ZAMI-524916 format. One record per residue (C-alpha): residue in one letter; residue number from 1; y, x, z. Coordinates in nm, 3 decimals. Layout:
{"A", NUM, {Y, X, Z}}
...
// end
This chain:
{"M", 1, {10.045, 2.680, 15.360}}
{"I", 2, {10.160, 3.025, 15.467}}
{"Q", 3, {9.945, 3.158, 15.749}}
{"P", 4, {10.112, 3.345, 16.035}}
{"M", 5, {10.037, 3.719, 16.046}}
{"R", 6, {9.736, 3.781, 16.266}}
{"P", 7, {9.770, 4.038, 16.547}}
{"T", 8, {9.530, 4.278, 16.372}}
{"R", 9, {9.731, 4.269, 16.051}}
{"L", 10, {10.052, 4.314, 16.247}}
{"L", 11, {9.906, 4.618, 16.423}}
{"L", 12, {9.799, 4.773, 16.091}}
{"A", 13, {10.146, 4.713, 15.948}}
{"L", 14, {10.308, 4.882, 16.248}}
{"V", 15, {10.069, 5.179, 16.226}}
{"A", 16, {10.143, 5.218, 15.855}}
{"A", 17, {10.514, 5.210, 15.924}}
{"G", 18, {10.482, 5.482, 16.186}}
{"C", 19, {10.271, 5.727, 15.985}}
{"A", 20, {10.340, 6.099, 15.997}}
{"A", 21, {10.617, 6.243, 15.782}}
{"A", 22, {10.562, 6.205, 15.409}}
{"P", 23, {10.465, 6.505, 15.196}}
{"A", 24, {10.741, 6.705, 15.032}}
{"N", 25, {10.718, 6.526, 14.699}}
{"T", 26, {10.731, 6.175, 14.841}}
{"V", 27, {11.033, 5.970, 14.733}}
{"P", 28, {11.265, 5.942, 15.035}}
{"A", 29, {11.303, 5.605, 15.199}}
{"Q", 30, {11.611, 5.412, 15.105}}
{"S", 31, {11.911, 5.436, 15.333}}
{"P", 32, {11.968, 5.137, 15.559}}
{"V", 33, {12.177, 4.867, 15.401}}
{"P", 34, {12.502, 4.820, 15.592}}
{"A", 35, {12.565, 4.482, 15.744}}
{"A", 36, {12.764, 4.248, 15.525}}
{"T", 37, {13.132, 4.219, 15.609}}
{"P", 38, {13.220, 3.862, 15.708}}
{"A", 39, {13.425, 3.682, 15.447}}
{"P", 40, {13.788, 3.626, 15.553}}
{"T", 41, {13.882, 3.278, 15.658}}
{"A", 42, {14.097, 3.093, 15.406}}
{"T", 43, {14.453, 3.015, 15.517}}
{"A", 44, {14.699, 2.750, 15.413}}
{"T", 45, {14.907, 3.009, 15.231}}
{"Q", 46, {14.620, 3.083, 14.992}}
{"T", 47, {14.685, 2.855, 14.699}}
{"A", 48, {14.464, 3.012, 14.427}}
{"A", 49, {14.127, 3.182, 14.416}}
{"V", 50, {14.124, 3.552, 14.331}}
{"T", 51, {13.911, 3.632, 14.027}}
{"V", 52, {13.732, 3.968, 14.044}}
{"T", 53, {13.604, 4.110, 13.718}}
{"P", 54, {13.291, 4.316, 13.778}}
{"K", 55, {13.298, 4.671, 13.649}}
{"P", 56, {13.046, 4.732, 13.369}}
{"G", 57, {12.755, 4.953, 13.467}}
{"D", 58, {12.640, 5.260, 13.277}}
{"G", 59, {12.399, 5.038, 13.088}}
{"A", 60, {12.688, 4.910, 12.879}}
{"T", 61, {12.756, 5.251, 12.725}}
{"S", 62, {12.548, 5.468, 12.493}}
{"R", 63, {12.616, 5.819, 12.619}}
{"P", 64, {12.459, 6.145, 12.497}}
{"N", 65, {12.191, 6.281, 12.729}}
{"A", 66, {12.194, 5.965, 12.939}}
{"D", 67, {11.926, 5.978, 13.209}}
{"P", 68, {11.865, 5.624, 13.336}}
{"F", 69, {11.516, 5.712, 13.466}}
{"P", 70, {11.564, 6.053, 13.629}}
{"S", 71, {11.287, 6.271, 13.764}}
{"T", 72, {11.225, 6.237, 14.136}}
{"Y", 73, {10.970, 6.519, 14.139}}
{"A", 74, {10.988, 6.746, 14.442}}
{"P", 75, {10.753, 7.046, 14.476}}
{"F", 76, {10.473, 7.025, 14.727}}
{"A", 77, {10.485, 7.255, 15.029}}
{"S", 78, {10.399, 7.611, 14.934}}
{"R", 79, {10.330, 7.938, 15.114}}
{"T", 80, {10.423, 8.290, 15.019}}
{"T", 81, {10.107, 8.416, 14.847}}
{"V", 82, {9.984, 8.741, 14.697}}
{"I", 83, {9.690, 8.737, 14.459}}
{"R", 84, {9.567, 9.093, 14.414}}
{"N", 85, {9.282, 9.275, 14.241}}
{"V", 86, {9.298, 9.042, 13.941}}
{"N", 87, {9.326, 9.077, 13.565}}
{"I", 88, {9.647, 8.902, 13.465}}
{"Y", 89, {9.720, 8.735, 13.132}}
{"T", 90, {10.096, 8.697, 13.172}}
{"G", 91, {10.144, 8.495, 12.853}}
{"A", 92, {10.432, 8.728, 12.765}}
{"G", 93, {10.276, 9.071, 12.731}}
{"P", 94, {9.955, 9.274, 12.748}}
{"L", 95, {9.676, 9.208, 12.997}}
{"I", 96, {9.744, 9.369, 13.335}}
{"R", 97, {9.416, 9.500, 13.472}}
{"N", 98, {9.357, 9.513, 13.848}}
{"G", 99, {9.708, 9.383, 13.906}}
{"A", 100, {9.877, 9.151, 14.151}}
{"V", 101, {10.121, 8.862, 14.153}}
{"L", 102, {10.352, 8.741, 14.429}}
{"L", 103, {10.440, 8.372, 14.466}}
{"Q", 104, {10.744, 8.301, 14.681}}
{"D", 105, {10.958, 7.990, 14.720}}
{"G", 106, {10.775, 7.825, 14.432}}
{"K", 107, {10.857, 8.107, 14.187}}
{"I", 108, {10.695, 8.418, 14.047}}
{"A", 109, {10.859, 8.684, 14.265}}
{"A", 110, {10.671, 8.989, 14.132}}
{"V", 111, {10.389, 9.071, 13.894}}
{"G", 112, {10.244, 9.406, 13.799}}
{"A", 113, {9.994, 9.675, 13.885}}
{"T", 114, {10.100, 9.648, 14.249}}
{"V", 115, {10.337, 9.425, 14.446}}
{"N", 116, {10.470, 9.447, 14.799}}
{"A", 117, {10.318, 9.175, 15.017}}
{"P", 118, {10.563, 9.026, 15.269}}
{"A", 119, {10.437, 9.015, 15.626}}
{"N", 120, {10.401, 8.636, 15.617}}
{"A", 121, {10.212, 8.626, 15.286}}
{"V", 122, {9.870, 8.475, 15.237}}
{"V", 123, {9.670, 8.745, 15.059}}
{"I", 124, {9.394, 8.642, 14.818}}
{"D", 125, {9.154, 8.908, 14.694}}
{"G", 126, {9.078, 8.811, 14.335}}
{"Q", 127, {8.771, 9.039, 14.322}}
{"G", 128, {8.830, 9.136, 13.961}}
{"K", 129, {8.870, 8.777, 13.838}}
{"Y", 130, {9.142, 8.649, 13.603}}
{"V", 131, {9.481, 8.481, 13.638}}
{"T", 132, {9.674, 8.296, 13.368}}
{"P", 133, {9.982, 8.076, 13.358}}
{"G", 134, {9.910, 7.707, 13.403}}
{"L", 135, {9.786, 7.561, 13.076}}
{"I", 136, {10.016, 7.330, 12.879}}
{"D", 137, {9.905, 7.049, 12.647}}
{"T", 138, {10.163, 6.936, 12.390}}
{"H", 139, {9.967, 6.628, 12.284}}
{"S", 140, {9.826, 6.399, 12.553}}
{"H", 141, {9.788, 6.025, 12.597}}
{"L", 142, {9.691, 6.038, 12.964}}
{"G", 143, {9.843, 5.751, 13.155}}
{"V", 144, {9.922, 5.544, 12.844}}
{"Y", 145, {9.552, 5.525, 12.754}}
{"P", 146, {9.408, 5.564, 13.102}}
{"A", 147, {9.052, 5.532, 13.220}}
{"P", 148, {8.881, 5.294, 13.226}}
{"G", 149, {8.952, 5.227, 12.858}}
{"T", 150, {8.998, 4.852, 12.875}}
{"A", 151, {9.220, 4.631, 12.659}}
{"A", 152, {9.451, 4.586, 12.957}}
{"H", 153, {9.516, 4.962, 12.954}}
{"Q", 154, {9.593, 5.005, 12.583}}
{"D", 155, {9.961, 5.091, 12.623}}
{"G", 156, {10.014, 5.383, 12.386}}
{"N", 157, {10.094, 5.209, 12.056}}
{"E", 158, {10.367, 4.948, 12.013}}
{"G", 159, {10.223, 4.839, 11.680}}
{"T", 160, {10.466, 4.557, 11.620}}
{"S", 161, {10.714, 4.730, 11.389}}
{"P", 162, {10.707, 5.049, 11.179}}
{"V", 163, {11.002, 5.191, 11.375}}
{"T", 164, {10.987, 5.154, 11.753}}
{"A", 165, {11.211, 5.439, 11.864}}
{"Y", 166, {11.330, 5.211, 12.144}}
{"V", 167, {11.007, 5.247, 12.349}}
{"W", 168, {10.955, 5.527, 12.599}}
{"A", 169, {10.602, 5.648, 12.678}}
{"E", 170, {10.686, 5.692, 13.046}}
{"H", 171, {10.717, 5.316, 13.085}}
{"S", 172, {10.347, 5.285, 13.001}}
{"V", 173, {10.220, 5.575, 13.214}}
{"W", 174, {9.985, 5.470, 13.494}}
{"P", 175, {10.005, 5.747, 13.758}}
{"Q", 176, {9.667, 5.641, 13.899}}
{"D", 177, {9.482, 5.737, 13.581}}
{"P", 178, {9.175, 5.926, 13.715}}
{"Q", 179, {9.201, 6.160, 13.416}}
{"F", 180, {9.506, 6.334, 13.569}}
{"P", 181, {9.316, 6.511, 13.850}}
{"R", 182, {9.051, 6.617, 13.600}}
{"D", 183, {9.319, 6.780, 13.386}}
{"L", 184, {9.443, 6.967, 13.692}}
{"A", 185, {9.090, 7.079, 13.776}}
{"G", 186, {9.068, 7.224, 13.425}}
{"G", 187, {9.380, 7.435, 13.477}}
{"T", 188, {9.622, 7.212, 13.283}}
{"T", 189, {9.945, 7.191, 13.481}}
{"T", 190, {10.190, 7.040, 13.228}}
{"I", 191, {10.140, 6.779, 12.956}}
{"Q", 192, {10.348, 6.595, 12.701}}
{"V", 193, {10.250, 6.228, 12.695}}
{"L", 194, {10.324, 6.075, 12.356}}
{"P", 195, {10.313, 5.725, 12.212}}
{"G", 196, {10.036, 5.679, 11.957}}
{"S", 197, {10.058, 5.728, 11.581}}
{"A", 198, {10.053, 5.368, 11.457}}
{"N", 199, {10.421, 5.377, 11.361}}
{"L", 200, {10.648, 5.580, 11.139}}
{"I", 201, {10.856, 5.641, 11.450}}
{"G", 202, {10.666, 5.557, 11.766}}
{"G", 203, {10.911, 5.623, 12.048}}
{"R", 204, {11.000, 5.880, 12.312}}
{"S", 205, {10.752, 6.116, 12.473}}
{"V", 206, {10.773, 6.245, 12.830}}
{"T", 207, {10.677, 6.581, 12.980}}
{"L", 208, {10.487, 6.554, 13.308}}
{"K", 209, {10.369, 6.787, 13.578}}
{"V", 210, {10.005, 6.713, 13.657}}
{"V", 211, {10.063, 6.621, 14.021}}
{"P", 212, {9.980, 6.325, 14.244}}
{"S", 213, {10.258, 6.069, 14.255}}
{"R", 214, {10.303, 5.699, 14.311}}
{"S", 215, {10.546, 5.678, 14.017}}
{"V", 216, {10.587, 5.841, 13.678}}
{"Q", 217, {10.933, 5.956, 13.787}}
{"G", 218, {10.762, 6.165, 14.054}}
{"M", 219, {10.565, 6.345, 13.781}}
{"K", 220, {10.847, 6.401, 13.531}}
{"F", 221, {10.919, 6.767, 13.463}}
{"P", 222, {11.281, 6.818, 13.579}}
{"G", 223, {11.510, 6.914, 13.294}}
{"A", 224, {11.250, 6.880, 13.019}}
{"P", 225, {11.400, 6.727, 12.704}}
{"Y", 226, {11.252, 6.411, 12.563}}
{"G", 227, {11.046, 6.422, 12.246}}
{"L", 228, {11.035, 6.178, 11.956}}
{"K", 229, {10.694, 6.087, 11.816}}
{"M", 230, {10.683, 6.044, 11.438}}
{"A", 231, {10.374, 5.992, 11.222}}
{"C", 232, {10.301, 6.015, 10.854}}
{"G", 233, {10.002, 5.949, 10.634}}
{"E", 234, {9.708, 5.719, 10.684}}
{"N", 235, {9.774, 5.579, 11.032}}
{"P", 236, {10.095, 5.382, 10.965}}
{"K", 237, {9.958, 5.285, 10.623}}
{"R", 238, {9.649, 5.137, 10.786}}
{"V", 239, {9.830, 4.958, 11.067}}
{"Y", 240, {10.094, 4.800, 10.841}}
{"A", 241, {9.886, 4.753, 10.525}}
{"N", 242, {9.953, 4.379, 10.515}}
{"R", 243, {10.308, 4.398, 10.646}}
{"G", 244, {10.442, 4.721, 10.497}}
{"P", 245, {10.481, 5.009, 10.461}}
{"A", 246, {10.153, 5.012, 10.272}}
{"T", 247, {10.202, 5.333, 10.073}}
{"R", 248, {10.317, 5.688, 10.139}}
{"M", 249, {10.629, 5.629, 9.929}}
{"A", 250, {10.713, 5.332, 10.151}}
{"N", 251, {10.658, 5.554, 10.455}}
{"V", 252, {10.923, 5.794, 10.330}}
{"A", 253, {11.163, 5.511, 10.249}}
{"G", 254, {11.112, 5.379, 10.601}}
{"Y", 255, {11.202, 5.712, 10.764}}
{"R", 256, {11.513, 5.747, 10.549}}
{"A", 257, {11.634, 5.394, 10.621}}
{"A", 258, {11.592, 5.452, 10.995}}
{"W", 259, {11.788, 5.778, 10.987}}
{"I", 260, {12.067, 5.624, 10.777}}
{"G", 261, {12.117, 5.353, 11.038}}
{"A", 262, {12.100, 5.608, 11.320}}
{"E", 263, {12.362, 5.834, 11.161}}
{"Q", 264, {12.604, 5.543, 11.128}}
{"Y", 265, {12.537, 5.445, 11.491}}
{"R", 266, {12.592, 5.802, 11.611}}
{"R", 267, {12.929, 5.829, 11.432}}
{"R", 268, {13.054, 5.497, 11.574}}
{"W", 269, {12.962, 5.591, 11.928}}
{"D", 270, {13.087, 5.950, 11.907}}
{"A", 271, {13.422, 5.822, 11.782}}
{"W", 272, {13.449, 5.564, 12.061}}
{"L", 273, {13.344, 5.813, 12.332}}
{"A", 274, {13.608, 6.057, 12.208}}
{"K", 275, {13.871, 5.782, 12.231}}
{"P", 276, {13.739, 5.492, 12.443}}
{"E", 277, {13.983, 5.221, 12.347}}
{"G", 278, {13.900, 4.858, 12.286}}
{"E", 279, {13.554, 4.712, 12.283}}
{"P", 280, {13.273, 4.970, 12.255}}
{"P", 281, {13.020, 4.940, 11.972}}
{"A", 282, {12.713, 4.730, 12.041}}
{"R", 283, {12.438, 4.929, 12.208}}
{"D", 284, {12.106, 4.954, 12.020}}
{"L", 285, {11.808, 5.122, 12.190}}
{"N", 286, {11.634, 5.202, 11.863}}
{"N", 287, {11.931, 5.382, 11.711}}
{"E", 288, {12.023, 5.536, 12.045}}
{"T", 289, {11.703, 5.741, 12.057}}
{"L", 290, {11.742, 5.848, 11.694}}
{"A", 291, {12.107, 5.939, 11.751}}
{"E", 292, {11.999, 6.169, 12.033}}
{"V", 293, {11.770, 6.346, 11.787}}
{"L", 294, {12.063, 6.390, 11.548}}
{"R", 295, {12.268, 6.534, 11.834}}
{"G", 296, {11.991, 6.784, 11.908}}
{"N", 297, {11.905, 6.640, 12.249}}
{"I", 298, {11.556, 6.509, 12.164}}
{"L", 299, {11.281, 6.724, 12.005}}
{"V", 300, {11.082, 6.587, 11.711}}
{"H", 301, {10.701, 6.598, 11.734}}
{"N", 302, {10.553, 6.492, 11.402}}
{"H", 303, {10.192, 6.376, 11.359}}
{"C", 304, {10.106, 6.500, 11.009}}
{"Y", 305, {9.781, 6.623, 10.850}}
{"Q", 306, {9.845, 6.718, 10.490}}
{"A", 307, {10.047, 7.016, 10.373}}
{"D", 308, {10.236, 6.817, 10.106}}
{"E", 309, {10.343, 6.555, 10.360}}
{"M", 310, {10.462, 6.821, 10.604}}
{"M", 311, {10.677, 6.963, 10.325}}
{"Q", 312, {10.823, 6.616, 10.262}}
{"M", 313, {10.897, 6.568, 10.631}}
{"I", 314, {11.084, 6.900, 10.631}}
{"D", 315, {11.294, 6.776, 10.337}}
{"I", 316, {11.377, 6.453, 10.522}}
{"A", 317, {11.479, 6.649, 10.831}}
{"K", 318, {11.713, 6.862, 10.620}}
{"E", 319, {11.859, 6.554, 10.453}}
{"F", 320, {11.968, 6.411, 10.790}}
{"G", 321, {12.038, 6.732, 10.978}}
{"Y", 322, {11.769, 6.735, 11.248}}
{"R", 323, {11.491, 6.984, 11.312}}
{"I", 324, {11.119, 6.933, 11.358}}
{"R", 325, {10.996, 7.108, 11.671}}
{"S", 326, {10.624, 7.081, 11.607}}
{"F", 327, {10.378, 6.937, 11.356}}
{"H", 328, {10.083, 6.788, 11.542}}
{"H", 329, {9.721, 6.793, 11.421}}
{"G", 330, {9.825, 6.968, 11.097}}
{"V", 331, {9.472, 7.032, 10.968}}
{"E", 332, {9.633, 7.181, 10.655}}
{"A", 333, {9.888, 7.392, 10.841}}
{"Y", 334, {9.720, 7.706, 10.705}}
{"K", 335, {9.831, 7.606, 10.354}}
{"I", 336, {10.201, 7.621, 10.444}}
{"A", 337, {10.193, 7.856, 10.745}}
{"D", 338, {10.454, 8.084, 10.586}}
{"V", 339, {10.688, 7.785, 10.547}}
{"L", 340, {10.638, 7.685, 10.911}}
{"A", 341, {10.719, 8.040, 11.017}}
{"R", 342, {11.033, 8.050, 10.802}}
{"E", 343, {11.154, 7.708, 10.923}}
{"G", 344, {11.083, 7.782, 11.289}}
{"I", 345, {10.845, 7.488, 11.324}}
{"S", 346, {10.548, 7.523, 11.558}}
{"A", 347, {10.200, 7.397, 11.476}}
{"S", 348, {10.021, 7.199, 11.749}}
{"I", 349, {9.671, 7.189, 11.607}}
{"W", 350, {9.304, 7.139, 11.696}}
{"S", 351, {9.047, 7.410, 11.722}}
{"D", 352, {8.796, 7.250, 11.488}}
{"W", 353, {8.857, 6.883, 11.417}}
{"G", 354, {8.849, 6.794, 11.049}}
{"G", 355, {8.672, 6.591, 10.783}}
{"F", 356, {8.671, 6.265, 10.979}}
{"K", 357, {8.903, 6.088, 10.731}}
{"M", 358, {9.049, 6.165, 10.389}}
{"E", 359, {9.367, 6.333, 10.509}}
{"A", 360, {9.155, 6.555, 10.737}}
{"L", 361, {8.914, 6.654, 10.460}}
{"D", 362, {9.049, 7.008, 10.419}}
{"G", 363, {9.033, 7.096, 10.787}}
{"I", 364, {8.888, 7.443, 10.855}}
{"K", 365, {8.797, 7.620, 11.179}}
{"A", 366, {9.019, 7.918, 11.094}}
{"N", 367, {9.330, 7.694, 11.077}}
{"V", 368, {9.470, 7.819, 11.408}}
{"G", 369, {9.405, 8.182, 11.325}}
{"L", 370, {9.546, 8.169, 10.971}}
{"T", 371, {9.857, 7.987, 11.090}}
{"H", 372, {9.906, 8.244, 11.365}}
{"V", 373, {9.876, 8.555, 11.146}}
{"A", 374, {10.129, 8.407, 10.902}}
{"G", 375, {10.385, 8.425, 11.183}}
{"A", 376, {10.412, 8.059, 11.278}}
{"R", 377, {10.430, 7.970, 11.646}}
{"T", 378, {10.079, 7.833, 11.696}}
{"I", 379, {9.953, 7.598, 11.966}}
{"V", 380, {9.609, 7.462, 12.052}}
{"H", 381, {9.647, 7.101, 12.165}}
{"S", 382, {9.402, 6.829, 12.265}}
{"D", 383, {9.488, 6.467, 12.174}}
{"D", 384, {9.180, 6.399, 12.384}}
{"A", 385, {9.125, 6.344, 12.756}}
{"S", 386, {8.815, 6.567, 12.757}}
{"Y", 387, {8.960, 6.849, 12.547}}
{"S", 388, {9.268, 6.857, 12.769}}
{"Q", 389, {9.039, 6.954, 13.059}}
{"R", 390, {8.906, 7.246, 12.854}}
{"L", 391, {9.205, 7.390, 12.671}}
{"N", 392, {9.083, 7.742, 12.748}}
{"Q", 393, {8.758, 7.673, 12.562}}
{"E", 394, {8.949, 7.520, 12.269}}
{"A", 395, {9.156, 7.838, 12.242}}
{"A", 396, {8.840, 8.049, 12.266}}
{"K", 397, {8.675, 7.852, 11.983}}
{"S", 398, {8.982, 7.905, 11.766}}
{"L", 399, {8.985, 8.277, 11.845}}
{"T", 400, {8.616, 8.313, 11.757}}
{"A", 401, {8.662, 8.130, 11.426}}
{"A", 402, {8.957, 8.354, 11.341}}
{"R", 403, {8.760, 8.670, 11.410}}
{"V", 404, {8.465, 8.543, 11.206}}
{"A", 405, {8.716, 8.502, 10.920}}
{"G", 406, {8.814, 8.866, 10.963}}
{"L", 407, {9.148, 8.809, 11.136}}
{"N", 408, {9.262, 9.059, 11.397}}
{"I", 409, {9.389, 8.848, 11.685}}
{"S", 410, {9.401, 8.959, 12.049}}
{"D", 411, {9.293, 8.773, 12.361}}
{"E", 412, {9.656, 8.780, 12.473}}
{"D", 413, {9.761, 8.594, 12.158}}
{"A", 414, {9.498, 8.326, 12.220}}
{"I", 415, {9.625, 8.274, 12.575}}
{"R", 416, {9.976, 8.218, 12.437}}
{"W", 417, {9.840, 7.933, 12.223}}
{"I", 418, {9.790, 7.731, 12.544}}
{"T", 419, {10.072, 7.865, 12.763}}
{"L", 420, {10.400, 8.010, 12.634}}
{"N", 421, {10.391, 7.863, 12.282}}
{"P", 422, {10.345, 7.503, 12.398}}
{"A", 423, {10.614, 7.561, 12.663}}
{"W", 424, {10.852, 7.648, 12.378}}
{"A", 425, {10.753, 7.336, 12.182}}
{"L", 426, {10.841, 7.123, 12.485}}
{"G", 427, {11.170, 7.305, 12.550}}
{"I", 428, {11.063, 7.437, 12.892}}
{"D", 429, {10.975, 7.800, 12.812}}
{"R", 430, {11.269, 7.929, 13.019}}
{"V", 431, {11.102, 7.806, 13.338}}
{"T", 432, {10.727, 7.802, 13.273}}
{"G", 433, {10.456, 7.911, 13.029}}
{"S", 434, {10.438, 8.276, 13.134}}
{"L", 435, {10.406, 8.479, 13.453}}
{"E", 436, {10.749, 8.640, 13.459}}
{"V", 437, {10.977, 8.695, 13.755}}
{"G", 438, {11.193, 8.391, 13.827}}
{"K", 439, {10.976, 8.139, 13.646}}
{"N", 440, {10.791, 7.854, 13.816}}
{"A", 441, {10.476, 7.965, 13.994}}
{"D", 442, {10.241, 7.760, 13.776}}
{"L", 443, {9.918, 7.956, 13.749}}
{"V", 444, {9.540, 7.946, 13.754}}
{"L", 445, {9.279, 8.172, 13.914}}
{"W", 446, {8.963, 8.179, 13.699}}
{"S", 447, {8.611, 8.285, 13.795}}
{"A", 448, {8.585, 8.492, 13.476}}
{"N", 449, {8.778, 8.562, 13.158}}
{"P", 450, {8.916, 8.216, 13.066}}
{"L", 451, {8.812, 8.274, 12.704}}
{"S", 452, {8.449, 8.270, 12.817}}
{"V", 453, {8.255, 7.944, 12.813}}
{"Y", 454, {8.128, 8.035, 13.161}}
{"A", 455, {8.476, 8.057, 13.318}}
{"R", 456, {8.574, 7.793, 13.572}}
{"T", 457, {8.899, 7.730, 13.750}}
{"E", 458, {8.888, 7.832, 14.116}}
{"K", 459, {9.245, 7.760, 14.226}}
{"V", 460, {9.547, 7.603, 14.057}}
{"W", 461, {9.909, 7.631, 14.171}}
{"I", 462, {10.210, 7.428, 14.057}}
{"D", 463, {10.550, 7.553, 14.175}}
{"G", 464, {10.367, 7.780, 14.418}}
{"A", 465, {10.175, 7.498, 14.587}}
{"M", 466, {9.797, 7.519, 14.563}}
{"L", 467, {9.702, 7.174, 14.434}}
{"F", 468, {9.341, 7.248, 14.340}}
{"D", 469, {9.086, 7.459, 14.526}}
{"R", 470, {8.730, 7.431, 14.403}}
{"A", 471, {8.603, 7.555, 14.739}}
{"D", 472, {8.782, 7.284, 14.938}}
{"T", 473, {8.659, 6.942, 14.832}}
{"S", 474, {8.826, 6.775, 15.130}}
{"Q", 475, {9.166, 6.832, 14.969}}
{"R", 476, {9.064, 6.712, 14.623}}
{"W", 477, {9.313, 6.477, 14.452}}
{"R", 478, {9.167, 6.127, 14.425}}
{"T", 479, {9.366, 5.852, 14.263}}
{"D", 480, {9.392, 5.507, 14.416}}
{"F", 481, {9.158, 5.391, 14.141}}
{"E", 482, {8.881, 5.612, 14.286}}
{"L", 483, {8.927, 5.531, 14.653}}
{"G", 484, {8.659, 5.262, 14.652}}
{"Y", 485, {8.416, 5.539, 14.740}}
{"V", 486, {8.526, 5.838, 14.944}}
{"P", 487, {8.237, 6.052, 15.077}}
{"N", 488, {8.274, 6.208, 15.419}}
{"D", 489, {8.079, 6.449, 15.635}}
{"G", 490, {7.900, 6.170, 15.816}}
{"G", 491, {7.759, 6.027, 15.494}}
{"R", 492, {7.917, 5.688, 15.559}}
{"R", 493, {8.117, 5.486, 15.309}}
// end
């Protein structure tokens, strides 16, 4: 039996409905639905029913750059801010000592030795501390493998078929993952969330801003291209050992078969879109994602450890006319760093992981440094919820290992490994990744040089809005998952 709403519940519902205006990034309420128009009364002269054929929706057509799940992100409220008396790693040039940066309308308005502070600006004295761009992680599974790590939350690998290009990571992202605010507190402002590496082709990735939101659409980085997760080596072999592919040669055959089908699909649809006559081809979500790669609209991110396999993946890409944007993990990237530089492929690699399985046996701590000095665009990534909170320390470890190996690499280069270079890999370097005039005001104020183990984030801005302030715990982002216990000044719960 349905119980009538009690007065108390009714009062709470009315209070909730009349809350103060939503924050700037809240999805607007839907417009009122107009009242239905009364159906006309049938007359004696009407002798036959009128048949109305519904118009097909966009879902019936496979269009390039289709965006059925658009970003609804809106920047949080920001204030014109000047941070002065700070050492600035711009991510694009040399360290600016005792400089200043102006944030205005969500953008970097000025950066240099001095800036003019508008009369309405909030002025922060950095007291000789350090500022960097917001850190960017090219390899994250936050949201698709959220905390707590229960079976119900294992949503990163669709291990049911070797090729699952039809899945999109964003449809597994849980925005209430309590790991998101911890990433923000570590200075990470942008992440690429990828499917796992169980499959030859695992599906689409999504680039997110690390901001509170009730939906993944509210976190999606506007204008960021999708990525395609591919994987080679031991992982797909292990997952499909009894179903196939069970060998590396079968892996390669599987990639090639998938791209052959995708190329045929792309040609059929391109021809029909150029001359839309007759019935359109059948839509196929698997081939649709791969066709977008072939058109250059989706960036390939390839999990691959061994140098020989990376070389094979480059050959496959050339065979079908697509480009690899970044090799991920790449513990043997140093062996082919000159090839990566020549081919324009970035290396998203760990600071010091290696030796934990056969294909990682030749991992060395100088991998990042050796790859960098060979001219390849080098990136320090995480693939780990804890490492993603400490990307600055991962870059510092890589820099130290490089210098121990006798490589001459600057602090500025190491900062680019976690800022501008990953922004390029994600296709968003025109708007973020460095502190340059006109770019998004995504930046971090550090207590010390961020390449020091003792450095801590003090404040973090995204699009000019301060979303983390270590000194103000009352404004700390807590996910719904954590709201079972919220401390307050009175000590009550």
